[in-house]
C-alpha positions in Angstrom: 7.5 -18.6 29.0 9.7 -17.5 26.1 8.7 -15.9 22.9 9.9 -13.5 20.2 9.2 -9.9 19.8 7.8 -8.7 16.5 7.8 -5.2 15.0 4.5 -4.1 13.5 4.8 -1.2 11.1 1.7 1.0 10.5 0.5 1.4 6.9 1.4 5.0 6.9 2.9 6.5 3.7 6.2 8.2 4.2 7.1 9.0 0.6 5.5 8.9 -2.9 7.5 8.7 -6.1 6.2 11.2 -8.7 4.7 9.6 -11.8 4.3 6.2 -10.2 0.9 4.5 -9.3 0.6 5.8 -5.7 1.2 9.4 -7.0 -1.1 9.0 -9.9 -3.8 7.8 -7.4 -3.3 11.0 -5.4 -1.8 9.4 -2.3 0.5 11.6 -0.3 3.0 11.3 2.5 1.1 10.9 5.8 -1.9 9.0 4.4 -2.8 6.0 6.4 -4.1 3.1 4.3 -7.0 1.4 6.0 -8.3 -1.0 3.3 -7.6 -2.3 -0.2 -10.6 -3.5 -2.1 -12.6 -3.6 1.1 -10.1 -5.8 3.0 -8.8 -4.2 6.2 -5.1 -3.3 6.2 -3.7 -3.8 9.7 0.0 -3.2 9.0 2.7 -2.7 6.4 2.9 -6.5 5.7 -0.9 -6.5 4.7 -0.4 -3.5 2.5 2.7 -4.9 0.8 0.9 -8.3 0.2 -2.2 -6.6 -1.3 -0.2 -4.5 -3.7 2.3 -7.2 -4.7 -0.4 -9.8 -5.6 -2.3 -7.4 -7.9 0.1 -6.2 -10.7 -1.8 -4.3 -13.4 -5.1 -4.6 -11.5 -7.1 -1.5 -10.4 -7.5 -1.5 -6.6 -9.8 0.6 -4.5 -7.6 2.1 -1.7 -9.3 3.5 1.4 -7.2 5.9 3.4 -7.3 8.6 6.0 -5.8 12.0 5.5 -6.1 14.7 8.1 -8.8 12.7 9.9 -11.0 12.4 6.8 -11.8 9.0 5.2 -11.1 9.0 1.5 -10.8 6.5 -1.3 -9.1 6.3 -4.7 -8.2 3.8 -7.4 -4.6 2.7 -7.8 -3.2 0.2 -10.3 0.1 -1.3 -9.2 2.7 -1.6 -12.0 4.1 -5.0 -12.8 7.7 -5.5 -11.8 9.7 -8.6 -12.6 11.7 -10.1 -9.8 13.7 -13.3 -9.2 10.6 -14.8 -7.8 8.3 -13.8 -10.7 6.2 -10.7 -11.4 4.8 -8.6 -8.5 2.8 -5.4 -8.2 4.6 -2.2 -7.3 3.2 1.2 -6.3 6.4 3.2 -5.6 5.5 4.5 -2.2 7.4 4.0 1.0 5.8 3.3 4.4 
């Protein structure tokens, strides 16, 4: 049997850019995103997709910080790309 190995990155915030949507929502390095608008976030790809599809749309972000479940509202900024507009939060996982 043959297959491919895939890398799954956890939706854990490594860095937050001051003044950008993630920072304005109060997210901090070390926060683990667990859901966006009630949809579970299993990995980085889920998080990236949820944010990029919702430019200028307020999103409820559920996260865990220090073992405590919290939530906030974040509105991804619209960013134009070669493939069209996407949502951008300026945090790095």
